[in-house]
C-alpha positions in Angstrom: -29.6 26.1 9.3 -27.7 26.2 12.4 -29.0 28.0 15.3 -25.5 28.5 17.1 -22.6 31.1 16.3 -20.4 28.0 16.6 -22.1 25.9 13.9 -22.2 28.5 11.4 -18.5 29.1 11.6 -18.1 25.3 11.5 -20.5 25.4 8.2 -18.1 28.2 6.9 -14.7 26.0 7.9 -16.1 22.8 6.4 -16.7 24.7 2.9 -13.2 26.1 2.8 -11.6 22.8 3.9 -13.8 20.8 1.1 -13.0 23.2 -1.6 -9.0 23.0 -0.3 -9.6 19.4 -0.4 -11.0 19.0 -3.7 -8.5 21.2 -5.5 -5.6 19.0 -4.1 -7.2 15.9 -5.4 -8.0 17.3 -8.7 -4.3 18.4 -9.0 -3.1 14.9 -8.0 -5.6 13.6 -10.9 -4.4 16.1 -13.6 -0.8 15.3 -12.9 -1.4 11.5 -13.0 -3.1 11.6 -16.4 -0.4 14.0 -17.7 2.2 11.2 -17.0 0.5 8.9 -19.6 0.8 11.8 -22.3 3.3 10.7 -25.2 5.9 13.4 -23.9 9.7 13.0 -23.7 11.4 11.0 -20.6 12.7 14.1 -18.9 9.2 15.9 -18.7 7.5 12.4 -17.4 10.6 12.4 -14.6 9.6 15.9 -13.8 5.8 15.3 -13.7 6.4 12.0 -11.5 8.3 14.0 -8.9 5.3 16.6 -8.7 3.0 13.9 -8.3 5.1 12.1 -5.7 5.3 15.8 -3.9 1.6 16.4 -4.2 0.8 13.0 -2.8 3.1 13.3 0.1 1.8 16.8 1.3 -1.8 15.8 0.9 -1.5 12.7 2.9 0.7 14.9 5.4 -2.6 17.4 5.6 -4.8 14.4 5.9 -6.5 15.2 2.6 -6.0 11.5 1.6 -5.0 8.6 3.6 -1.3 7.7 4.0 -1.5 4.3 2.7 -3.6 5.4 -0.4 -0.7 8.1 -1.2 1.7 5.1 -1.0 -0.5 2.6 -3.0 -0.7 5.7 -5.5 2.9 6.3 -5.7 3.6 2.8 -5.9 1.2 2.1 -9.1 2.6 5.6 -10.8 6.4 4.0 -10.3 5.7 0.8 -11.7 3.6 2.2 -14.6 6.4 5.0 -15.3 8.7 2.0 -15.2 6.9 0.2 -17.7 6.7 2.9 -20.1 10.6 4.0 -19.9 11.4 0.3 -20.3 9.7 0.5 -23.6 11.3 3.8 -24.6 14.8 2.3 -23.7 14.2 -0.7 -26.0 13.6 1.3 -29.0 
């Protein structure tokens, strides 16, 4: 246990930040998984926009690194393009 008041405050802050970061990361994971479901093209496009927005915000707030956000966006875009190309062929 901390002996100084400033250390106690720091612990409280770290708990809040950890909870917030955990929520943001889980939201990104959930949205990414929803993109893989068998849903119409328009819904996938909307989910992709939400994922992009969440990744950009997380990077801006330093929840994840900006290059990590960029890499994930690139991989999601590649997957989205591959899936939509298959749908267009049908």
